[in-house]
SEBA-225372 format. One record per residue (C-alpha): residue number from 1; residue in three letters; x, y, z. Coordinates in steps of 0.5 Angstrom, whole numbers. Layout:
+-----+------+-------+-------+-------+
: pos : code :     x :     y :     z :
+-----+------+-------+-------+-------+
: NUM :  ala :     X :     Y :     Z :
...
+-----+------+-------+-------+-------+
***
This chain:
+-----+------+-------+-------+-------+
: pos : code :     x :     y :     z :
+-----+------+-------+-------+-------+
:   1 :  met :    12 :   -31 :    61 :
:   2 :  gly :     9 :   -28 :    66 :
:   3 :  ala :     2 :   -24 :    67 :
:   4 :  asp :     5 :   -18 :    68 :
:   5 :  gln :    10 :   -19 :    62 :
:   6 :  leu :     4 :   -20 :    58 :
:   7 :  leu :     0 :   -14 :    61 :
:   8 :  leu :     6 :   -10 :    60 :
:   9 :  phe :     6 :   -11 :    52 :
:  10 :  leu :    -1 :   -11 :    52 :
:  11 :  thr :    -1 :    -4 :    53 :
:  12 :  leu :     6 :    -2 :    49 :
:  13 :  gly :     2 :    -4 :    43 :
:  14 :  phe :    -4 :     3 :    45 :
:  15 :  ala :     0 :     7 :    43 :
:  16 :  gly :     1 :     5 :    35 :
:  17 :  gly :    -7 :     2 :    36 :
:  18 :  ala :    -9 :     9 :    38 :
:  19 :  val :    -5 :    11 :    31 :
:  20 :  tyr :    -8 :     5 :    27 :
:  21 :  ala :   -15 :     7 :    31 :
:  22 :  val :   -15 :    15 :    28 :
:  23 :  ile :   -13 :    12 :    21 :
:  24 :  ala :   -19 :     7 :    21 :
:  25 :  ala :   -24 :    13 :    24 :
:  26 :  ser :   -21 :    17 :    18 :
:  27 :  ile :   -22 :    11 :    12 :
:  28 :  val :   -29 :    10 :    14 :
:  29 :  ser :   -31 :    16 :    14 :
:  30 :  leu :   -27 :    20 :     8 :
:  31 :  his :   -30 :    13 :     5 :
:  32 :  ala :   -39 :    15 :     7 :
:  33 :  ala :   -37 :    22 :     5 :
:  34 :  thr :   -33 :    22 :    -2 :
:  35 :  gly :   -33 :    13 :    -3 :
:  36 :  val :   -25 :    13 :    -5 :
:  37 :  leu :   -20 :     9 :     0 :
:  38 :  asn :   -15 :    13 :     2 :
:  39 :  phe :    -8 :    10 :     1 :
:  40 :  ala :    -5 :    17 :     3 :
:  41 :  gln :    -8 :    17 :    11 :
:  42 :  gly :    -2 :    15 :    13 :
:  43 :  ser :     2 :    20 :    10 :
:  44 :  val :    -2 :    26 :    11 :
:  45 :  ala :     0 :    25 :    19 :
:  46 :  leu :     8 :    23 :    17 :
:  47 :  trp :     8 :    30 :    14 :
:  48 :  gly :     4 :    34 :    20 :
:  49 :  val :     9 :    30 :    25 :
:  50 :  trp :    15 :    31 :    21 :
:  51 :  val :    13 :    38 :    21 :
:  52 :  val :    13 :    39 :    29 :
:  53 :  ala :    20 :    35 :    29 :
:  54 :  glu :    22 :    42 :    24 :
:  55 :  leu :    18 :    47 :    28 :
:  56 :  arg :    21 :    44 :    35 :
:  57 :  glu :    27 :    43 :    33 :
:  58 :  ser :    29 :    50 :    29 :
:  59 :  gly :    22 :    55 :    29 :
:  60 :  thr :    22 :    53 :    22 :
:  61 :  leu :    15 :    52 :    18 :
:  62 :  val :    17 :    48 :    12 :
:  63 :  leu :    12 :    48 :     7 :
:  64 :  pro :    12 :    43 :     2 :
:  65 :  val :    13 :    49 :    -3 :
:  66 :  gly :    19 :    54 :     1 :
:  67 :  ala :    20 :    55 :     8 :
:  68 :  val :    18 :    60 :    14 :
:  69 :  ala :    22 :    62 :    18 :
:  70 :  leu :    17 :    63 :    25 :
:  71 :  ser :    22 :    64 :    30 :
:  72 :  ala :    30 :    64 :    31 :
:  73 :  gln :    28 :    59 :    37 :
:  74 :  pro :    26 :    53 :    38 :
:  75 :  leu :    18 :    54 :    37 :
:  76 :  pro :    13 :    51 :    45 :
:  77 :  ala :    11 :    45 :    43 :
:  78 :  trp :     4 :    45 :    44 :
:  79 :  pro :     4 :    52 :    39 :
:  80 :  ala :     9 :    46 :    35 :
:  81 :  val :     3 :    42 :    34 :
:  82 :  ala :    -2 :    47 :    33 :
:  83 :  leu :     2 :    49 :    26 :
:  84 :  gly :     4 :    42 :    25 :
:  85 :  val :    -5 :    39 :    25 :
:  86 :  leu :    -7 :    45 :    22 :
:  87 :  asn :    -1 :    43 :    16 :
:  88 :  ala :    -4 :    36 :    15 :
:  89 :  ala :   -10 :    39 :    15 :
:  90 :  ala :   -10 :    45 :     9 :
:  91 :  leu :    -5 :    39 :     6 :
:  92 :  ala :   -11 :    34 :     6 :
:  93 :  leu :   -16 :    39 :     3 :
:  94 :  ala :   -11 :    41 :    -1 :
:  95 :  ala :   -11 :    33 :    -4 :
:  96 :  his :   -19 :    33 :    -5 :
:  97 :  trp :   -18 :    40 :   -10 :
:  98 :  leu :   -13 :    39 :   -13 :
:  99 :  val :   -14 :    30 :   -13 :
: 100 :  phe :   -19 :    27 :   -12 :
: 101 :  arg :   -25 :    31 :   -14 :
: 102 :  pro :   -23 :    32 :   -21 :
: 103 :  leu :   -22 :    24 :   -20 :
: 104 :  arg :   -30 :    23 :   -17 :
: 105 :  thr :   -33 :    20 :   -23 :
: 106 :  ala :   -27 :    17 :   -25 :
: 107 :  pro :   -26 :     9 :   -27 :
: 108 :  pro :   -24 :     6 :   -19 :
: 109 :  leu :   -17 :     4 :   -22 :
: 110 :  ala :   -16 :    12 :   -23 :
: 111 :  gln :   -18 :    13 :   -16 :
: 112 :  val :   -13 :     7 :   -13 :
: 113 :  val :    -7 :    10 :   -18 :
: 114 :  ala :    -8 :    18 :   -15 :
: 115 :  ser :    -9 :    15 :    -8 :
: 116 :  val :    -3 :    11 :    -8 :
: 117 :  gly :     2 :    17 :   -12 :
: 118 :  leu :    -1 :    21 :    -5 :
: 119 :  met :     2 :    16 :    -1 :
: 120 :  leu :     8 :    15 :    -5 :
: 121 :  ala :    10 :    23 :    -6 :
: 122 :  ile :     9 :    26 :     1 :
: 123 :  ala :    13 :    21 :     2 :
: 124 :  ser :    19 :    23 :    -1 :
: 125 :  leu :    18 :    30 :    -1 :
: 126 :  val :    19 :    28 :     7 :
: 127 :  pro :    27 :    28 :     5 :
: 128 :  leu :    27 :    33 :     1 :
: 129 :  arg :    24 :    38 :     5 :
: 130 :  phe :    26 :    36 :    12 :
: 131 :  ser :    33 :    33 :    15 :
: 132 :  thr :    31 :    26 :    18 :
: 133 :  glu :    38 :    23 :    21 :
: 134 :  gly :    38 :    22 :    28 :
: 135 :  val :    32 :    27 :    30 :
: 136 :  leu :    29 :    24 :    35 :
: 137 :  ala :    22 :    26 :    38 :
: 138 :  pro :    22 :    31 :    45 :
: 139 :  ala :    16 :    28 :    49 :
: 140 :  leu :    10 :    32 :    48 :
: 141 :  leu :     5 :    28 :    54 :
: 142 :  thr :     8 :    26 :    61 :
: 143 :  asp :    12 :    20 :    63 :
: 144 :  arg :    10 :    19 :    69 :
: 145 :  thr :     9 :    11 :    70 :
: 146 :  val :     3 :     8 :    75 :
: 147 :  thr :     4 :     0 :    76 :
: 148 :  val :    -2 :    -5 :    74 :
: 149 :  ala :    -2 :   -12 :    77 :
: 150 :  gly :     6 :   -11 :    77 :
: 151 :  ala :     7 :    -8 :    71 :
: 152 :  val :     9 :    -2 :    69 :
: 153 :  val :     4 :     2 :    65 :
: 154 :  asn :     6 :     9 :    60 :
: 155 :  val :     1 :    15 :    62 :
: 156 :  ser :     1 :    17 :    55 :
: 157 :  asp :     0 :    11 :    53 :
: 158 :  leu :    -6 :    11 :    56 :
: 159 :  ile :    -7 :    19 :    54 :
: 160 :  leu :    -7 :    17 :    46 :
: 161 :  leu :   -11 :    11 :    47 :
: 162 :  ala :   -16 :    16 :    50 :
: 163 :  thr :   -15 :    21 :    45 :
: 164 :  ala :   -16 :    17 :    39 :
: 165 :  leu :   -23 :    14 :    42 :
: 166 :  leu :   -25 :    22 :    43 :
: 167 :  val :   -24 :    23 :    36 :
: 168 :  ala :   -27 :    17 :    34 :
: 169 :  ala :   -32 :    19 :    38 :
: 170 :  ala :   -33 :    26 :    36 :
: 171 :  leu :   -32 :    23 :    28 :
: 172 :  ala :   -38 :    18 :    29 :
: 173 :  ala :   -43 :    24 :    33 :
: 174 :  tyr :   -42 :    28 :    27 :
: 175 :  phe :   -44 :    23 :    23 :
: 176 :  arg :   -51 :    22 :    26 :
: 177 :  phe :   -53 :    28 :    30 :
: 178 :  thr :   -50 :    35 :    26 :
: 179 :  arg :   -54 :    37 :    20 :
: 180 :  trp :   -47 :    37 :    16 :
: 181 :  gly :   -46 :    29 :    18 :
: 182 :  val :   -53 :    27 :    16 :
: 183 :  ala :   -53 :    31 :    10 :
: 184 :  thr :   -46 :    27 :     8 :
: 185 :  arg :   -50 :    20 :     9 :
: 186 :  ala :   -55 :    22 :     5 :
: 187 :  ala :   -50 :    24 :    -1 :
: 188 :  ala :   -46 :    18 :     1 :
: 189 :  glu :   -52 :    13 :    -1 :
: 190 :  asp :   -56 :    18 :    -8 :
: 191 :  glu :   -49 :    23 :   -10 :
: 192 :  leu :   -55 :    25 :   -15 :
: 193 :  ala :   -61 :    25 :   -10 :
: 194 :  ala :   -57 :    30 :    -6 :
: 195 :  arg :   -55 :    35 :   -11 :
: 196 :  leu :   -62 :    36 :   -13 :
: 197 :  thr :   -64 :    38 :    -5 :
: 198 :  gly :   -60 :    43 :    -6 :
: 199 :  leu :   -53 :    40 :    -2 :
: 200 :  ser :   -47 :    40 :    -4 :
: 201 :  pro :   -43 :    33 :    -5 :
: 202 :  asp :   -36 :    37 :    -5 :
: 203 :  arg :   -37 :    41 :     0 :
: 204 :  leu :   -39 :    36 :     5 :
: 205 :  ala :   -32 :    32 :     2 :
: 206 :  gly :   -28 :    37 :     3 :
: 207 :  phe :   -29 :    38 :    10 :
: 208 :  met :   -29 :    32 :    12 :
: 209 :  trp :   -22 :    31 :     8 :
: 210 :  leu :   -20 :    38 :    12 :
: 211 :  leu :   -24 :    34 :    19 :
: 212 :  thr :   -20 :    27 :    18 :
: 213 :  gly :   -13 :    30 :    16 :
: 214 :  ala :   -13 :    34 :    23 :
: 215 :  ala :   -15 :    29 :    28 :
: 216 :  thr :   -10 :    23 :    24 :
: 217 :  ala :    -4 :    29 :    25 :
: 218 :  leu :    -7 :    30 :    32 :
: 219 :  val :    -5 :    23 :    33 :
: 220 :  ala :     1 :    21 :    30 :
: 221 :  ile :     4 :    28 :    33 :
: 222 :  leu :     3 :    26 :    40 :
: 223 :  ala :     5 :    18 :    38 :
: 224 :  ala :    12 :    20 :    35 :
: 225 :  pro :    16 :    20 :    41 :
: 226 :  thr :    13 :    13 :    42 :
: 227 :  val :    14 :    10 :    36 :
: 228 :  gly :    19 :    15 :    34 :
: 229 :  leu :    22 :    18 :    28 :
: 230 :  asp :    20 :    15 :    21 :
: 231 :  pro :    22 :    19 :    14 :
: 232 :  ile :    16 :    14 :    12 :
: 233 :  gly :    15 :     9 :    18 :
: 234 :  tyr :     7 :    13 :    18 :
: 235 :  met :     6 :    12 :    10 :
: 236 :  phe :     5 :     4 :    11 :
: 237 :  tyr :     0 :     5 :    18 :
: 238 :  val :    -5 :     5 :    13 :
: 239 :  leu :    -5 :    -2 :    11 :
: 240 :  pro :    -7 :    -4 :    19 :
: 241 :  gly :   -12 :     2 :    19 :
: 242 :  leu :   -14 :     0 :    11 :
: 243 :  ala :   -15 :    -8 :    15 :
: 244 :  ala :   -19 :    -5 :    22 :
: 245 :  ala :   -24 :    -1 :    16 :
: 246 :  leu :   -25 :    -8 :    12 :
: 247 :  leu :   -26 :   -12 :    20 :
: 248 :  ala :   -31 :    -6 :    20 :
: 249 :  arg :   -35 :    -7 :    14 :
: 250 :  leu :   -33 :     0 :    12 :
: 251 :  thr :   -39 :     3 :    16 :
: 252 :  ser :   -38 :     3 :    24 :
: 253 :  ile :   -33 :     9 :    26 :
: 254 :  met :   -33 :     5 :    33 :
: 255 :  thr :   -31 :    -1 :    30 :
: 256 :  ala :   -26 :     1 :    26 :
: 257 :  trp :   -23 :     4 :    32 :
: 258 :  ala :   -23 :    -2 :    36 :
: 259 :  ala :   -20 :    -6 :    30 :
: 260 :  gly :   -14 :    -1 :    29 :
: 261 :  val :   -13 :    -1 :    38 :
: 262 :  ala :   -14 :   -10 :    37 :
: 263 :  ile :    -8 :   -10 :    31 :
: 264 :  gly :    -3 :    -5 :    36 :
: 265 :  val :    -4 :   -10 :    41 :
: 266 :  leu :    -3 :   -17 :    37 :
: 267 :  gln :     3 :   -14 :    34 :
: 268 :  ser :     5 :   -12 :    40 :
: 269 :  ile :     4 :   -20 :    44 :
: 270 :  leu :     6 :   -23 :    37 :
: 271 :  leu :    13 :   -19 :    38 :
: 272 :  leu :    14 :   -22 :    46 :
: 273 :  leu :    12 :   -29 :    43 :
: 274 :  ser :    18 :   -27 :    38 :
: 275 :  thr :    23 :   -27 :    44 :
: 276 :  thr :    20 :   -34 :    48 :
: 277 :  asp :    25 :   -40 :    47 :
: 278 :  gly :    21 :   -45 :    42 :
: 279 :  trp :    19 :   -39 :    37 :
: 280 :  pro :    22 :   -41 :    30 :
: 281 :  val :    28 :   -36 :    28 :
: 282 :  trp :    24 :   -35 :    21 :
: 283 :  ala :    18 :   -32 :    25 :
: 284 :  gln :    22 :   -27 :    29 :
: 285 :  ala :    22 :   -21 :    24 :
: 286 :  gly :    16 :   -19 :    20 :
: 287 :  leu :    11 :   -23 :    22 :
: 288 :  gly :     8 :   -17 :    26 :
: 289 :  asp :     7 :   -14 :    19 :
: 290 :  ala :     3 :   -20 :    16 :
: 291 :  val :    -2 :   -18 :    21 :
: 292 :  pro :    -6 :   -13 :    17 :
: 293 :  phe :    -5 :   -18 :    11 :
: 294 :  val :    -9 :   -24 :    15 :
: 295 :  ile :   -15 :   -19 :    17 :
: 296 :  val :   -15 :   -16 :    10 :
: 297 :  val :   -16 :   -23 :     7 :
: 298 :  phe :   -21 :   -25 :    13 :
: 299 :  ala :   -25 :   -18 :    12 :
: 300 :  leu :   -26 :   -19 :     4 :
: 301 :  val :   -27 :   -26 :     4 :
: 302 :  val :   -31 :   -26 :    10 :
: 303 :  leu :   -35 :   -21 :     9 :
: 304 :  gly :   -34 :   -18 :     3 :
: 305 :  arg :   -41 :   -18 :     0 :
: 306 :  arg :   -43 :   -15 :     6 :
: 307 :  ile :   -38 :    -9 :     5 :
: 308 :  pro :   -43 :    -3 :     2 :
: 309 :  ala :   -42 :     1 :    -4 :
: 310 :  arg :   -43 :     8 :    -4 :
: 311 :  gly :   -47 :    12 :    -9 :
: 312 :  ala :   -45 :    14 :   -15 :
: 313 :  leu :   -46 :    20 :   -20 :
: 314 :  gly :   -48 :    16 :   -25 :
: 315 :  thr :   -45 :    10 :   -29 :
: 316 :  val :   -37 :     9 :   -30 :
: 317 :  arg :   -34 :     7 :   -37 :
: 318 :  met :   -29 :     1 :   -38 :
: 319 :  pro :   -24 :     4 :   -43 :
: 320 :  pro :   -24 :     1 :   -50 :
: 321 :  val :   -19 :    -4 :   -52 :
: 322 :  ala :   -16 :    -5 :   -58 :
: 323 :  leu :   -14 :   -13 :   -59 :
: 324 :  pro :    -7 :   -14 :   -62 :
: 325 :  ala :    -9 :   -15 :   -70 :
: 326 :  arg :    -2 :   -16 :   -74 :
: 327 :  pro :     3 :   -16 :   -68 :
: 328 :  trp :     9 :   -18 :   -72 :
: 329 :  pro :    11 :   -11 :   -76 :
: 330 :  ala :    10 :    -7 :   -68 :
: 331 :  ala :    16 :   -14 :   -66 :
: 332 :  ala :    20 :   -13 :   -72 :
: 333 :  leu :    21 :    -6 :   -70 :
: 334 :  leu :    20 :    -6 :   -62 :
: 335 :  val :    27 :   -12 :   -62 :
: 336 :  ser :    31 :    -8 :   -67 :
: 337 :  ala :    30 :    -1 :   -63 :
: 338 :  ala :    32 :    -6 :   -56 :
: 339 :  thr :    38 :    -9 :   -60 :
: 340 :  leu :    40 :    -1 :   -62 :
: 341 :  ala :    40 :     1 :   -55 :
: 342 :  ile :    43 :    -4 :   -52 :
: 343 :  ala :    49 :    -4 :   -58 :
: 344 :  leu :    50 :     4 :   -58 :
: 345 :  thr :    51 :     4 :   -50 :
: 346 :  ser :    55 :     1 :   -45 :
: 347 :  gly :    56 :     1 :   -37 :
: 348 :  ser :    50 :     4 :   -33 :
: 349 :  trp :    47 :     6 :   -41 :
: 350 :  arg :    47 :     0 :   -42 :
: 351 :  phe :    45 :    -3 :   -36 :
: 352 :  gly :    38 :     3 :   -35 :
: 353 :  val :    36 :     1 :   -42 :
: 354 :  val :    38 :    -8 :   -41 :
: 355 :  thr :    33 :    -7 :   -33 :
: 356 :  ser :    28 :    -2 :   -37 :
: 357 :  ile :    26 :    -8 :   -42 :
: 358 :  ile :    26 :   -14 :   -36 :
: 359 :  met :    21 :    -9 :   -33 :
: 360 :  ala :    17 :    -8 :   -38 :
: 361 :  leu :    15 :   -16 :   -37 :
: 362 :  ile :    12 :   -12 :   -30 :
: 363 :  ala :     8 :    -7 :   -35 :
: 364 :  leu :     5 :   -13 :   -39 :
: 365 :  ser :     3 :   -17 :   -33 :
: 366 :  leu :    -2 :   -10 :   -32 :
: 367 :  val :    -3 :   -11 :   -38 :
: 368 :  val :    -6 :   -18 :   -38 :
: 369 :  leu :    -9 :   -17 :   -31 :
: 370 :  thr :   -12 :    -9 :   -30 :
: 371 :  gly :   -13 :    -7 :   -37 :
: 372 :  tyr :   -16 :   -13 :   -40 :
: 373 :  leu :   -19 :   -17 :   -33 :
: 374 :  gly :   -20 :   -11 :   -29 :
: 375 :  gln :   -17 :   -13 :   -23 :
: 376 :  ile :   -12 :    -8 :   -19 :
: 377 :  ser :    -6 :   -11 :   -16 :
: 378 :  leu :    -2 :    -7 :   -14 :
: 379 :  ala :     4 :   -14 :   -13 :
: 380 :  ser :     7 :   -14 :   -18 :
: 381 :  met :    14 :   -12 :   -16 :
: 382 :  ala :    13 :   -16 :   -10 :
: 383 :  phe :    11 :   -23 :   -15 :
: 384 :  ala :    17 :   -21 :   -19 :
: 385 :  gly :    22 :   -20 :   -13 :
: 386 :  ser :    18 :   -28 :   -10 :
: 387 :  gly :    22 :   -30 :   -17 :
: 388 :  gly :    28 :   -27 :   -16 :
: 389 :  phe :    28 :   -30 :    -8 :
: 390 :  ile :    27 :   -36 :    -9 :
: 391 :  leu :    32 :   -36 :   -16 :
: 392 :  ser :    37 :   -35 :   -11 :
: 393 :  arg :    36 :   -41 :    -8 :
: 394 :  ala :    36 :   -46 :   -13 :
: 395 :  thr :    43 :   -43 :   -16 :
: 396 :  met :    47 :   -42 :   -10 :
: 397 :  asn :    43 :   -47 :    -5 :
: 398 :  trp :    40 :   -53 :   -10 :
: 399 :  asp :    44 :   -52 :   -16 :
: 400 :  val :    39 :   -52 :   -21 :
: 401 :  pro :    41 :   -51 :   -28 :
: 402 :  phe :    40 :   -45 :   -33 :
: 403 :  pro :    33 :   -44 :   -35 :
: 404 :  leu :    29 :   -50 :   -31 :
: 405 :  ser :    31 :   -45 :   -25 :
: 406 :  ile :    28 :   -40 :   -28 :
: 407 :  ile :    23 :   -44 :   -30 :
: 408 :  val :    22 :   -46 :   -22 :
: 409 :  ser :    23 :   -39 :   -19 :
: 410 :  ala :    16 :   -36 :   -24 :
: 411 :  gly :    12 :   -42 :   -22 :
: 412 :  ala :    14 :   -40 :   -15 :
: 413 :  ala :    11 :   -33 :   -16 :
: 414 :  thr :     7 :   -35 :   -19 :
: 415 :  leu :     3 :   -39 :   -12 :
: 416 :  val :     5 :   -33 :    -9 :
: 417 :  gly :     0 :   -29 :   -14 :
: 418 :  val :    -5 :   -34 :   -13 :
: 419 :  leu :    -5 :   -33 :    -6 :
: 420 :  val :    -6 :   -27 :    -5 :
: 421 :  gly :   -10 :   -27 :   -11 :
: 422 :  leu :   -15 :   -30 :    -9 :
: 423 :  pro :   -19 :   -25 :    -6 :
: 424 :  ala :   -21 :   -23 :   -13 :
: 425 :  leu :   -27 :   -29 :   -13 :
: 426 :  arg :   -31 :   -25 :    -8 :
: 427 :  val :   -29 :   -18 :    -9 :
: 428 :  arg :   -25 :   -13 :   -14 :
: 429 :  gly :   -24 :    -6 :   -15 :
: 430 :  ala :   -21 :    -1 :    -9 :
: 431 :  gln :   -21 :    -7 :    -4 :
: 432 :  leu :   -17 :   -12 :    -8 :
: 433 :  ala :   -12 :    -7 :    -9 :
: 434 :  val :   -12 :    -6 :    -2 :
: 435 :  val :   -10 :   -14 :     0 :
: 436 :  thr :    -6 :   -14 :    -6 :
: 437 :  leu :    -1 :    -9 :    -3 :
: 438 :  ala :    -2 :   -12 :     4 :
: 439 :  gly :     0 :   -18 :     1 :
: 440 :  ala :     6 :   -15 :    -3 :
: 441 :  val :     8 :   -11 :     4 :
: 442 :  ala :     7 :   -18 :     8 :
: 443 :  val :    12 :   -21 :     3 :
: 444 :  gln :    18 :   -16 :     4 :
: 445 :  gln :    17 :   -16 :    11 :
: 446 :  leu :    18 :   -23 :    12 :
: 447 :  ala :    21 :   -25 :     7 :
: 448 :  phe :    26 :   -20 :     3 :
: 449 :  ala :    27 :   -16 :    10 :
: 450 :  asn :    27 :   -22 :    14 :
: 451 :  pro :    35 :   -23 :    17 :
: 452 :  ala :    34 :   -29 :    17 :
: 453 :  leu :    33 :   -31 :    10 :
: 454 :  thr :    35 :   -24 :     7 :
: 455 :  pro :    43 :   -23 :    10 :
: 456 :  phe :    45 :   -16 :    11 :
: 457 :  glu :    49 :   -17 :     3 :
: 458 :  gly :    42 :   -19 :     0 :
: 459 :  asn :    40 :   -26 :    -3 :
: 460 :  leu :    46 :   -27 :    -8 :
: 461 :  ile :    44 :   -31 :   -15 :
: 462 :  asp :    49 :   -35 :   -19 :
: 463 :  gly :    51 :   -33 :   -27 :
: 464 :  pro :    46 :   -37 :   -31 :
: 465 :  ser :    50 :   -41 :   -37 :
: 466 :  leu :    48 :   -45 :   -42 :
: 467 :  phe :    51 :   -50 :   -47 :
: 468 :  gly :    57 :   -46 :   -45 :
: 469 :  trp :    56 :   -40 :   -47 :
: 470 :  asp :    57 :   -35 :   -40 :
: 471 :  leu :    51 :   -31 :   -39 :
: 472 :  thr :    53 :   -27 :   -33 :
: 473 :  val :    49 :   -21 :   -32 :
: 474 :  arg :    56 :   -17 :   -31 :
: 475 :  ser :    63 :   -19 :   -32 :
: 476 :  gly :    70 :   -15 :   -29 :
: 477 :  thr :    68 :    -7 :   -30 :
: 478 :  asp :    62 :    -9 :   -35 :
: 479 :  leu :    56 :    -8 :   -31 :
: 480 :  thr :    52 :   -12 :   -36 :
: 481 :  thr :    55 :   -17 :   -42 :
: 482 :  ser :    52 :   -16 :   -48 :
: 483 :  ala :    51 :   -23 :   -47 :
: 484 :  phe :    46 :   -23 :   -42 :
: 485 :  ala :    43 :   -17 :   -46 :
: 486 :  ala :    41 :   -22 :   -52 :
: 487 :  thr :    38 :   -26 :   -48 :
: 488 :  val :    33 :   -21 :   -44 :
: 489 :  val :    32 :   -20 :   -51 :
: 490 :  val :    30 :   -27 :   -52 :
: 491 :  ile :    26 :   -29 :   -47 :
: 492 :  val :    22 :   -22 :   -46 :
: 493 :  gly :    21 :   -22 :   -54 :
: 494 :  val :    19 :   -30 :   -53 :
: 495 :  leu :    14 :   -28 :   -48 :
: 496 :  ala :    10 :   -22 :   -50 :
: 497 :  met :     9 :   -25 :   -56 :
: 498 :  val :     6 :   -32 :   -53 :
: 499 :  val :     2 :   -26 :   -48 :
: 500 :  val :    -1 :   -24 :   -55 :
: 501 :  arg :    -3 :   -29 :   -58 :
: 502 :  phe :    -7 :   -32 :   -52 :
: 503 :  leu :   -11 :   -24 :   -51 :
: 504 :  ala :   -13 :   -24 :   -59 :
: 505 :  gly :   -15 :   -32 :   -58 :
: 506 :  ser :   -21 :   -34 :   -54 :
: 507 :  thr :   -16 :   -32 :   -48 :
: 508 :  gly :   -17 :   -26 :   -48 :
: 509 :  gln :   -24 :   -24 :   -50 :
: 510 :  ser :   -26 :   -29 :   -44 :
: 511 :  phe :   -22 :   -23 :   -40 :
: 512 :  leu :   -25 :   -18 :   -43 :
: 513 :  ala :   -32 :   -21 :   -41 :
: 514 :  val :   -31 :   -21 :   -35 :
: 515 :  arg :   -28 :   -14 :   -35 :
: 516 :  ser :   -34 :   -12 :   -37 :
: 517 :  asn :   -40 :   -16 :   -33 :
: 518 :  glu :   -38 :   -23 :   -29 :
: 519 :  arg :   -46 :   -24 :   -28 :
: 520 :  ala :   -46 :   -24 :   -35 :
: 521 :  ala :   -40 :   -27 :   -37 :
: 522 :  ala :   -42 :   -34 :   -33 :
: 523 :  ser :   -49 :   -33 :   -35 :
: 524 :  ala :   -46 :   -34 :   -43 :
: 525 :  gly :   -42 :   -41 :   -41 :
: 526 :  ile :   -36 :   -37 :   -38 :
: 527 :  asn :   -33 :   -39 :   -31 :
: 528 :  val :   -31 :   -33 :   -29 :
: 529 :  ala :   -27 :   -36 :   -22 :
: 530 :  his :   -22 :   -39 :   -27 :
: 531 :  val :   -21 :   -33 :   -32 :
: 532 :  lys :   -19 :   -30 :   -26 :
: 533 :  ile :   -14 :   -35 :   -23 :
: 534 :  ala :   -12 :   -35 :   -30 :
+-----+------+-------+-------+-------+
***
């Protein structure tokens, strides 16, 4: 690997790094203005990118609802870019007024759910509103190249890097030198005092949503010809952006910009290293996507105590919890309803019923972790997927019999959960949601989407049997056998009752004490770290 090749890949990371940098700068700015960690920042950029692509393809301005045919011919490049930026800015402003402003005093969980929901809603809307098959983003910037130390560097990548720098510098200057920016910083320190002095935090926040939506969309649109058009790709660009923002402690816009560029360059260098001899086969795909998780963990564990909290209008009350007093009648009713639903259905309907019963365990885990302990997790499905991944190995490669195979797989998933959840010992709230989402994506890319670990046909699982009784999921044309459905009802029912017994006892009381006040719980003799890990 020569110096020219290293320099080439370093500059190839500028395009992705520029997008990460402007997302990070926008996240820091929005957090200062509203206190919200906006998981949807990448999705807002995604919408602007596809608006421009459609305008340059057909001359039609696509809106979330409806469309306007502006021209019978493709629109010229820069008018299309202007409309795309305005469209994304309007979408960001609408998100503020319709979603986040009403949740201003809501618990952090509600804001995280709204932000993630908006992220997924916009990403889901793109393939519904646009034709995404085989669409390419025509070049917007120059195709010139320059030779630096033997490496051919695209001038467009340098322009993207400079544009992201100017955007970040403009946001930083806005907060430091303008009257509105200083007012926004004042409202961030003490929202109640700002209102008493006549400032409108809502108006200041709305302007920041507008500004950051436009800035993110502009850089993403300019980068689209280089990084490519993907129906959901930009949605996950928010993870490197969040990692960079946390490295900047959610305070320094320019540090966030530099960290975003560095993450893009690091991912490009890892891509180069993956092509060298001796690089592990399992690490040739997905390792770059795990970088944000490592950075987020470092930022939260090392810098977590120094990441400031925004001044709030008042204290947030946690929702009440009703302890299960007489669970047996309710359990009998639910088991009877599940059994009846299985007996009365077949084919895809029974498959849906059984899948819903299995997914009830995911819901139950969130009741324990979030409802009782107050910890926010976005990685529950990744933990479940880890169990399935190990189950495939246990049944197909290691010949572990049922039910030991399920116990081993659940134990392995538990270790993954503990690893992802370790930062909960230092942080909580929206910042914990960031690390769990980053961990989920890292598991997805390193294991589930890695061709070296997951073949094209997927990870197959051998059908279970117990004492000669076949519990296989499918048999012939039957999507879900009665035996497997009965097994699911029994296992889910038993686990649900075990959890209920734990929550009704001293364990549940300890969870609620930690949720209410960690310091008070510790003073009462509760080991907070042990409770969180449990």
